[in-house]
C-alpha positions as CSV (number, residue, x, y, z in Angstrom):
1,X,165.6,46.9,151.9
2,X,167.9,44.8,154.1
3,X,168.7,41.5,152.5
4,X,169.9,38.8,155.0
5,X,173.1,37.1,154.0
6,X,175.5,34.5,155.5
7,X,178.2,35.5,158.0
8,X,181.4,33.4,158.0
9,X,184.7,33.6,159.9
10,X,187.6,35.2,158.1
11,X,189.4,31.8,158.1
12,X,186.7,30.1,156.1
13,X,188.2,28.6,152.9
14,X,187.1,30.2,149.7
15,X,186.0,26.7,148.4
16,X,183.4,26.5,151.2
17,X,182.0,29.9,150.3
18,X,182.0,28.9,146.6
19,X,180.0,25.8,147.4
20,X,177.5,27.8,149.5
21,X,176.9,30.4,146.7
22,X,176.5,27.7,144.1
23,X,174.3,25.3,146.0
24,X,172.3,27.0,148.8
25,X,172.9,30.7,149.3
26,X,170.8,33.2,147.3
27,X,172.1,36.3,149.0
28,X,173.9,38.9,147.0
29,X,176.9,38.8,149.3
30,X,178.6,37.2,152.3
31,X,179.8,39.1,155.3
32,X,183.1,38.1,156.8
33,X,183.9,38.5,160.5
34,X,187.5,38.9,161.6
35,X,188.9,37.8,165.0
36,X,189.0,41.5,166.0
37,X,185.4,42.1,165.1
38,X,186.1,43.8,161.8
39,X,183.5,43.2,159.1
40,X,184.5,42.4,155.5
41,X,182.2,42.1,152.4
42,X,182.4,39.6,149.6
43,X,180.0,40.3,146.7
44,X,178.5,37.2,145.0
45,X,179.1,38.1,141.3
46,X,182.7,39.3,141.8
47,X,183.5,36.3,144.0
48,X,182.1,33.7,141.5
49,X,184.0,35.4,138.7
50,X,187.2,35.2,140.6
51,X,186.7,31.5,141.5
52,X,186.0,30.6,137.9
53,X,189.2,32.4,136.7
54,X,190.0,33.2,133.0
55,X,190.8,29.6,132.1
56,X,188.9,27.8,134.7
57,X,191.8,27.5,137.2
58,X,190.4,29.9,139.7
59,X,189.0,27.4,142.1
60,X,192.3,25.5,142.2
61,X,194.2,28.7,142.9
62,X,191.8,30.1,145.5
63,X,189.9,27.2,146.9
64,X,192.1,26.6,150.0
65,X,192.8,30.2,150.7
66,X,190.9,32.0,153.5
67,X,187.9,34.1,152.4
68,X,189.5,37.1,154.1
69,X,191.9,37.4,151.2
70,X,189.0,38.2,148.8
71,X,186.9,40.3,151.2
72,X,186.7,44.1,151.1
73,X,187.6,45.5,154.4
74,X,186.8,48.9,155.9
75,X,183.6,49.4,154.0
76,X,181.0,51.8,155.5
77,X,178.3,50.1,157.6
78,X,174.8,51.1,158.4
79,X,172.2,50.2,161.0
80,X,168.5,49.4,160.4
81,X,167.6,52.9,161.7
82,X,169.9,54.6,159.1
83,X,167.9,56.9,156.8
84,X,167.8,56.4,153.1
85,X,169.5,59.7,152.5
86,X,172.3,58.8,154.8
87,X,172.8,55.4,153.2
88,X,172.8,57.0,149.7
89,X,175.5,59.5,150.8
90,X,177.7,56.5,152.1
91,X,177.2,54.7,148.8
92,X,178.1,57.7,146.7
93,X,181.1,58.5,148.8
94,X,183.0,55.3,147.9
95,X,185.9,55.8,145.5
96,X,185.7,52.3,144.1
97,X,182.2,52.8,142.9
98,X,178.8,51.7,144.2
99,X,178.9,48.7,146.5
100,X,176.7,46.9,149.0
101,X,176.5,48.3,152.5
102,X,176.9,45.8,155.4
103,X,174.1,46.2,158.0
104,X,174.9,45.8,161.7
105,X,172.3,45.7,164.5
106,X,172.4,47.7,167.7
107,X,174.9,45.2,169.2
108,X,177.3,45.4,166.2
109,X,176.2,42.0,164.9
110,X,176.1,41.8,161.0
111,X,172.5,41.0,159.8
112,X,172.7,41.6,156.1
113,X,173.4,44.0,153.3
114,X,171.7,46.9,151.5
115,X,172.2,47.0,147.8
116,X,172.9,50.4,146.0
117,X,170.1,49.9,143.5
118,X,167.5,49.6,146.2
119,X,168.8,52.6,148.1
120,X,168.8,54.8,145.0
121,X,165.3,53.6,144.1
122,X,164.0,54.3,147.6
123,X,165.7,57.7,147.6
124,X,164.0,58.6,144.3
125,X,160.6,57.4,145.6
126,X,161.1,59.4,148.8
127,X,162.0,62.5,146.9
128,X,159.0,62.2,144.7
129,X,156.8,61.6,147.8
130,X,158.2,64.8,149.4
131,X,157.5,66.8,146.3
132,X,154.0,65.5,146.2
133,X,153.3,65.8,150.0
134,X,153.3,68.7,152.3
135,X,155.9,67.8,154.9
136,X,154.2,69.4,157.9
137,X,150.6,68.2,157.4
138,X,150.9,65.2,155.2
139,X,148.3,66.4,152.6
140,X,149.1,67.0,149.0
141,X,151.7,69.7,148.2
142,X,150.8,72.7,146.1
143,X,152.5,71.2,143.0
144,X,150.6,67.9,143.4
145,X,147.3,69.6,144.1
146,X,147.6,71.8,140.9
147,X,148.5,68.7,138.9
148,X,145.5,66.8,140.2
149,X,143.3,69.8,139.5
150,X,144.5,69.9,135.9
151,X,143.9,66.1,135.5
152,X,140.3,66.3,136.9
153,X,139.4,69.3,134.7
154,X,140.9,67.5,131.7
155,X,138.7,64.4,132.5
156,X,135.6,66.5,131.8
157,X,136.4,66.1,128.1
158,X,135.6,62.4,128.3
159,X,133.3,62.2,131.4
160,X,130.5,64.8,131.7
161,X,130.3,66.3,135.2
162,X,131.7,69.2,137.2
163,X,134.8,70.0,139.2
164,X,134.7,72.0,142.4
165,X,137.6,73.8,143.9
166,X,137.3,74.9,147.6
167,X,139.8,77.4,148.9
168,X,140.2,77.7,152.6
169,X,142.1,80.2,154.7
170,X,142.4,80.1,158.5
171,X,141.0,83.2,160.2
172,X,143.4,83.4,163.1
173,X,146.6,81.4,162.7
174,X,148.8,84.5,163.4
175,X,147.2,85.1,166.8
176,X,147.7,81.5,167.7
177,X,151.4,81.7,166.7
178,X,151.7,84.9,168.7
179,X,149.9,83.6,171.8
180,X,151.2,80.0,172.0
181,X,154.2,79.8,169.7
182,X,154.8,78.3,166.3
183,X,154.9,74.7,167.6
184,X,151.2,74.9,168.5
185,X,150.5,76.8,165.3
186,X,152.0,73.8,163.5
187,X,149.8,71.5,165.6
188,X,146.8,73.6,164.5
189,X,147.7,73.2,160.8
190,X,148.1,69.4,161.2
191,X,144.7,69.3,162.9
192,X,143.1,71.3,160.1
193,X,144.6,69.0,157.5
194,X,143.4,65.9,159.4
195,X,139.8,67.2,159.8
196,X,139.6,68.2,156.1
197,X,140.7,64.8,155.0
198,X,138.2,63.1,157.3
199,X,135.3,65.4,156.1
200,X,136.2,64.9,152.4
201,X,136.7,61.1,152.6
202,X,137.4,59.6,149.2
203,X,135.5,62.4,147.3
204,X,138.6,64.4,146.3
205,X,142.1,65.6,147.3
206,X,143.2,68.0,150.1
207,X,146.2,70.1,149.5
208,X,148.1,72.8,151.4
209,X,149.0,75.7,149.2
210,X,151.2,77.4,151.7
211,X,151.0,79.1,155.1
212,X,147.5,78.7,156.4
213,X,145.9,78.2,153.0
214,X,144.4,74.9,152.1
215,X,142.4,73.8,149.0
216,X,140.2,70.9,148.0
217,X,139.4,69.6,144.5
218,X,136.5,67.2,144.0
219,X,134.7,65.7,141.0
220,X,131.0,66.3,141.7
221,X,128.4,63.6,141.1
222,X,126.5,63.7,137.9
223,X,122.7,63.3,138.1
224,X,119.7,65.1,136.5
225,X,118.5,66.3,139.8
226,X,121.9,67.5,141.1
227,X,122.8,71.2,140.7
228,X,126.7,71.4,140.6
229,X,126.7,74.8,142.1
230,X,124.6,73.7,145.0
231,X,126.6,70.6,145.5
232,X,129.9,72.6,145.5
233,X,128.4,75.0,148.1
234,X,127.3,72.0,150.2
235,X,130.9,70.7,150.0
236,X,132.3,74.0,151.1
237,X,129.9,74.2,154.0
238,X,130.8,70.7,155.1
239,X,134.4,71.5,155.2
240,X,133.7,74.8,157.0
241,X,131.8,72.9,159.7
242,X,134.6,70.4,160.0
243,X,137.0,73.3,161.0
244,X,134.4,75.0,163.2
245,X,134.1,71.8,165.3
246,X,136.7,71.9,168.1
247,X,139.7,69.7,168.2
248,X,139.8,68.6,171.9
249,X,143.6,68.1,171.7
250,X,144.1,71.8,171.2
251,X,143.6,74.6,173.7
252,X,140.4,76.5,173.1
253,X,142.3,79.7,172.1
254,X,144.4,77.7,169.7
255,X,141.5,76.9,167.5
256,X,140.7,78.7,164.2
257,X,137.8,78.7,161.9
258,X,138.1,79.3,158.2
259,X,137.0,81.6,155.4
260,X,135.9,79.4,152.4
261,X,135.7,80.2,148.7
262,X,134.1,77.9,146.1
263,X,134.5,77.8,142.3
264,X,132.9,75.3,139.9
265,X,133.5,74.4,136.3
266,X,131.9,72.0,133.9
267,X,134.2,72.6,131.0
268,X,137.5,70.8,130.1
269,X,138.8,74.0,128.5
270,X,138.8,75.9,131.8
271,X,142.1,77.5,132.8
272,X,142.9,75.9,136.1
273,X,144.9,78.8,137.3
274,X,141.9,81.1,136.7
275,X,139.7,78.6,138.5
276,X,141.9,78.5,141.5
277,X,142.2,82.3,141.5
278,X,138.5,82.8,141.4
279,X,138.1,80.4,144.4
280,X,140.7,82.5,146.1
281,X,138.8,85.6,145.3
282,X,135.6,84.1,146.8
283,X,137.6,83.2,149.9
284,X,138.6,86.8,150.3
285,X,135.0,87.9,150.0
286,X,134.2,85.5,152.8
287,X,137.0,86.8,154.9
288,X,136.1,90.5,154.5
289,X,132.5,89.6,155.3
290,X,133.6,88.5,158.8
291,X,135.1,85.0,158.2
292,X,133.8,81.6,159.1
293,X,131.5,81.5,156.1
294,X,131.3,80.2,152.5
295,X,131.3,82.4,149.4
296,X,130.8,81.3,145.7
297,X,133.0,82.6,142.9
298,X,132.0,83.1,139.3
299,X,128.9,84.6,137.6
300,X,126.5,83.4,140.2
301,X,128.6,85.1,142.9
302,X,128.9,88.3,140.9
303,X,125.1,88.6,140.9
304,X,125.1,88.2,144.7
305,X,127.7,90.9,145.1
306,X,125.9,93.7,143.4
307,X,124.9,96.7,145.6
308,X,121.8,98.8,145.4
309,X,122.6,102.4,144.5
310,X,119.2,104.0,143.9
311,X,119.4,106.1,147.1
312,X,123.1,106.9,146.8
313,X,124.7,110.1,145.4
314,X,128.0,111.8,145.5
315,X,128.9,115.2,146.9
316,X,132.2,116.9,146.3
317,X,134.5,118.9,148.6
318,X,137.1,121.1,147.0
319,X,140.8,121.0,147.8
320,X,142.2,124.5,147.6
321,X,145.8,125.9,147.2
322,X,146.0,128.7,149.7
323,X,148.7,130.5,147.7
324,X,146.6,130.9,144.5
325,X,143.1,130.3,145.9
326,X,142.6,127.8,143.1
327,X,140.8,124.5,143.4
328,X,143.4,121.8,142.7
329,X,141.1,118.8,143.1
330,X,137.7,117.6,144.5
331,X,137.1,114.7,146.8
332,X,134.0,112.5,146.0
333,X,132.1,111.7,149.1
334,X,129.3,109.1,149.3
335,X,125.9,110.2,150.8
336,X,122.4,108.7,151.1
337,X,119.3,110.8,150.5
338,X,116.7,110.4,153.2
339,X,112.9,110.6,152.3
340,X,112.8,114.2,153.5
341,X,115.6,115.1,151.1
342,X,118.4,115.6,153.6
343,X,121.7,113.9,153.0
344,X,123.6,111.8,155.5
345,X,126.8,109.8,155.7
346,X,126.0,106.1,154.9
347,X,128.0,104.5,157.8
348,X,125.7,101.5,158.1
349,X,125.7,101.0,154.3
350,X,129.5,100.9,154.4
351,X,129.6,98.5,157.3
352,X,127.0,96.2,155.6
353,X,129.1,96.2,152.4
354,X,132.2,95.2,154.4
355,X,130.3,92.3,156.1
356,X,128.8,91.1,152.8
357,X,132.0,91.3,150.8
358,X,130.6,94.0,148.4
359,X,133.0,96.9,149.4
360,X,134.8,96.8,146.1
361,X,131.5,96.8,144.2
362,X,130.5,99.9,146.0
363,X,133.9,101.5,145.5
364,X,133.6,100.8,141.8
365,X,130.2,102.5,141.6
366,X,131.6,105.6,143.4
367,X,134.6,105.7,141.1
368,X,132.7,105.2,137.9
369,X,130.2,107.9,138.9
370,X,132.9,110.4,139.9
371,X,134.8,109.8,136.7
372,X,131.7,110.3,134.6
373,X,130.9,113.6,136.5
374,X,134.5,114.8,135.9
375,X,134.3,114.0,132.2
376,X,131.0,115.9,131.9
377,X,132.4,118.9,133.8
378,X,135.5,119.0,131.5
379,X,133.2,119.3,128.5
380,X,131.1,122.1,130.1
381,X,133.5,124.0,132.3
382,X,136.7,123.7,130.4
383,X,139.6,125.3,132.4
384,X,137.3,125.8,135.4
385,X,136.9,122.0,135.8
386,X,138.8,120.4,138.6
387,X,142.1,118.9,137.6
388,X,141.7,115.8,139.6
389,X,139.1,113.8,141.6
390,X,139.9,111.9,144.8
391,X,138.0,108.7,145.5
392,X,138.2,106.7,148.7
393,X,138.9,103.0,148.7
394,X,137.5,100.8,151.5
395,X,140.2,98.9,153.5
396,X,138.3,95.7,152.6
397,X,138.7,96.4,148.8
398,X,142.5,96.2,149.2
399,X,142.2,92.5,149.9
400,X,140.5,91.6,146.6
401,X,142.9,89.9,144.1
402,X,141.5,91.6,140.9
403,X,141.4,95.1,142.5
404,X,143.4,96.8,139.7
405,X,141.4,95.3,136.8
406,X,138.1,96.2,138.5
407,X,139.0,99.8,139.1
408,X,140.7,100.3,135.7
409,X,137.5,99.0,134.0
410,X,135.5,101.6,135.9
411,X,137.8,104.5,134.8
412,X,137.9,103.3,131.2
413,X,134.2,103.1,131.0
414,X,133.9,106.8,131.8
415,X,136.4,108.0,129.2
416,X,138.3,110.1,131.8
417,X,142.0,110.3,131.6
418,X,143.5,108.0,134.3
419,X,146.0,110.7,135.3
420,X,143.1,112.8,136.7
421,X,142.1,110.1,139.2
422,X,143.6,109.9,142.7
423,X,142.6,106.9,144.9
424,X,142.7,107.6,148.7
425,X,144.0,104.8,150.9
426,X,143.1,105.1,154.5
427,X,145.8,104.7,157.2
428,X,143.2,102.7,159.1
429,X,143.5,99.9,156.4
430,X,146.6,98.7,158.3
431,X,150.2,98.5,157.2
432,X,149.9,94.7,156.4
433,X,147.0,95.2,154.1
434,X,148.6,98.1,152.3
435,X,151.8,96.1,151.8
436,X,150.0,93.1,150.5
437,X,148.0,95.3,148.1
438,X,151.2,96.9,146.7
439,X,151.4,94.8,143.5
440,X,147.8,95.7,142.6
441,X,148.3,99.3,143.4
442,X,151.5,99.3,141.3
443,X,149.5,98.1,138.3
444,X,147.2,101.1,138.8
445,X,150.1,103.5,139.3
446,X,151.7,102.3,136.1
447,X,148.5,102.9,134.3
448,X,148.6,106.6,135.4
449,X,146.4,106.5,138.6
450,X,147.8,108.4,141.6
451,X,147.4,107.6,145.3
452,X,146.9,109.6,148.4
453,X,147.5,108.2,151.9
454,X,144.5,109.5,153.9
455,X,144.1,110.1,157.7
456,X,147.9,110.6,158.1
457,X,148.6,111.2,161.8
458,X,145.5,109.5,163.1
459,X,147.9,106.7,163.9
460,X,151.7,106.7,163.4
461,X,152.0,103.3,161.7
462,X,151.8,104.5,158.1
463,X,154.6,107.0,158.4
464,X,157.1,104.2,157.7
465,X,155.3,103.5,154.4
466,X,156.6,106.7,152.9
467,X,159.5,106.1,150.5
468,X,158.7,102.3,150.2
469,X,157.3,100.5,147.2
470,X,153.8,101.7,148.0
471,X,153.1,104.2,145.2
472,X,152.1,107.3,147.2
473,X,151.8,110.7,145.5
474,X,150.0,112.6,148.3
475,X,149.4,112.5,152.0
476,X,146.3,114.0,153.7
477,X,146.8,115.1,157.3
478,X,144.0,113.9,159.5
479,X,141.5,116.4,160.9
480,X,142.5,115.5,164.5
481,X,146.0,116.8,163.9
482,X,144.8,120.0,162.2
483,X,142.3,120.7,165.1
484,X,145.0,120.2,167.7
485,X,147.5,122.4,166.0
486,X,144.8,125.1,165.7
487,X,144.4,124.9,169.5
488,X,148.1,125.4,170.0
489,X,149.0,121.8,170.9
490,X,152.7,121.4,170.4
491,X,152.6,117.8,169.4
492,X,150.1,118.3,166.7
493,X,151.9,121.4,165.4
494,X,155.1,119.3,165.2
495,X,153.2,116.5,163.5
496,X,152.1,118.9,160.8
497,X,155.6,120.1,160.2
498,X,157.0,116.5,160.3
499,X,154.5,115.4,157.6
500,X,155.4,118.4,155.5
501,X,159.1,117.7,155.7
502,X,158.7,114.0,154.9
503,X,156.5,114.9,151.9
504,X,159.2,117.3,150.6
505,X,161.9,114.6,151.1
506,X,159.9,112.1,149.0
507,X,158.5,114.7,146.6
508,X,154.9,114.1,147.3
509,X,152.0,116.6,147.9
510,X,150.4,117.3,151.3
511,X,146.8,118.3,152.0
512,X,145.5,119.3,155.4
513,X,142.0,118.0,155.9
514,X,139.2,119.4,158.1
515,X,140.4,123.0,158.2
516,X,137.3,124.6,159.8
517,X,138.6,127.7,161.7
518,X,140.9,130.6,161.1
519,X,143.4,129.4,163.8
520,X,143.6,126.0,162.2
521,X,144.2,127.7,158.8
522,X,147.0,129.8,160.3
523,X,148.6,126.8,161.9
524,X,148.5,124.9,158.6
525,X,150.0,127.8,156.7
526,X,152.7,128.2,159.4
527,X,153.7,124.5,159.0
528,X,154.4,125.1,155.3
529,X,151.4,123.1,154.0
530,X,149.7,124.9,151.1
531,X,146.7,122.7,150.1
532,X,143.7,122.6,152.4
533,X,140.3,121.0,152.5
534,X,137.5,121.7,155.0
535,X,134.5,123.8,155.9
536,X,136.5,127.0,156.2
537,X,136.5,127.2,152.4
538,X,133.7,124.8,151.4
539,X,131.4,122.2,152.7
540,X,130.8,119.1,150.5
541,X,128.6,120.3,147.6
542,X,126.1,118.7,145.4
543,X,126.9,119.0,141.7
544,X,124.9,122.2,141.1
545,X,126.5,124.0,144.0
546,X,130.0,122.7,143.1
547,X,129.8,124.2,139.6
548,X,128.7,127.5,141.1
549,X,131.6,127.4,143.5
550,X,134.1,126.6,140.7
551,X,132.9,129.4,138.5
552,X,132.4,132.2,141.0
553,X,135.9,131.9,142.6
554,X,134.9,132.5,146.3
555,X,137.0,134.8,148.5
556,X,139.0,132.6,150.9
557,X,139.4,135.4,153.3
558,X,135.7,135.1,154.3
559,X,135.0,133.7,157.8
560,X,133.4,130.6,156.3
561,X,132.0,129.5,153.0
562,X,128.2,129.6,152.5
563,X,126.4,126.7,154.0
564,X,128.9,126.1,156.8
565,X,127.5,123.2,158.7
566,X,127.4,123.0,162.6
567,X,130.4,121.5,164.5
568,X,128.4,118.3,165.1
569,X,128.4,117.6,161.3
570,X,131.9,118.9,160.5
571,X,133.7,115.6,161.1
572,X,131.2,113.8,158.8
573,X,131.6,116.4,156.1
574,X,135.3,116.1,156.0
575,X,135.3,112.3,155.6
């Protein structure tokens, strides 16, 4: 932006400068150097106007006078290294209006001027570039990425083809930040951006959506033998491999692979926000399946996320109020039926669902089945039917963006009143996951669904969630605390009392889980907790046995309910 211009002594006659402007100088100004080193500025247009004068007498009046008389002195100066923003601030700060800025080199020698129009134009370009570019990584900003995505989807109206969106989330940026500091975390983000750009080439646009989330949009090639879905998955795999390849400039422990979600559309009417969100959902499925893998969103992905349920069934364990001996709720518990007819807790099935990203699909099946059973019992048992059913949510389900819509659809399909459903959130889910899921859980709570915080006391981290925005209606004290209090352990007894006091303060219910012996029952009663669940009153029951239990009103003073399972299976039954 620097324009060279003549530099003349302050004593130079105006006639000499006039002659230079009119015959040989094309510069927009002349710099004037005084004997003391001060720099003055003479603008071309203003000077020639002065020399012409109103009636043409300007040159005769000014010709012999020194140029110093017409120069502007004390103007702000800049150096070649001055930033555009700094130069713009100096220009805007002048009370006389915008004017050229003299440029001095590192030795204080005048070399030219910078014109206001060029500074403002450069500032506008720089601002637009910053808005379109992520400052840390140099790839497209979120705003520019979304604009490009809309443009490419719109192009499908004129040019047949498909647009792929690839959503990438780093699997371990937080550990890198914690271990090495944020400066190396930033270096990792720059490395990720660079590798994505190299892997993509000129086939699309890389954007950083925020934090450790990146996205790619690409127009897929059109050919009779090209399957857009397969091409999009190939692109996602290529980008995953690019991040799985080590960057030798980073420490080994500062590397991070990525979970990758892919969404594809061939329609110009596609809602781009929905397209990006479905790619995000697929990314979450990849992350809960273990990370460092690619998952496809949309109908094709939905087929792949179905779960077999032929060997699954639900059993129900009553929750009893010890004051009235009434069943206040039942908890639905998932079981598999072995070929010999015995039931077992499906631990491997749950782990497989977590790895495959199908935890929410399995939770939905359990919820829909439990709600349908409740609706049927209401019709047949009337007042003897349980008032509420508790259904557990897997920790992995909390990470799915459309959690609320999925679960509400399952409840609505059964016809059961949403107020009769309580979803149990395990303390093992982790405070961070529970906090992130709060908006989705709030949607469910607003619709009438209640929530219980399960396993309370197994760890102490979830205690601080009580009284927060997390919509908790009930806490369930973990079996380990109940067992310890029954053995006279002071800490566990105090924990029971603490949970009860906190629940009273925040007006929520408390249930003691895993009550299996009379001493445990006594300890729970002594703490002030009135709702219990466990083998002392009932083991988990299949539907036929549950109906018999509900209608015969068993005597809670008995040593144990019929069918009390051995200690080795007690922990499983109380899950």
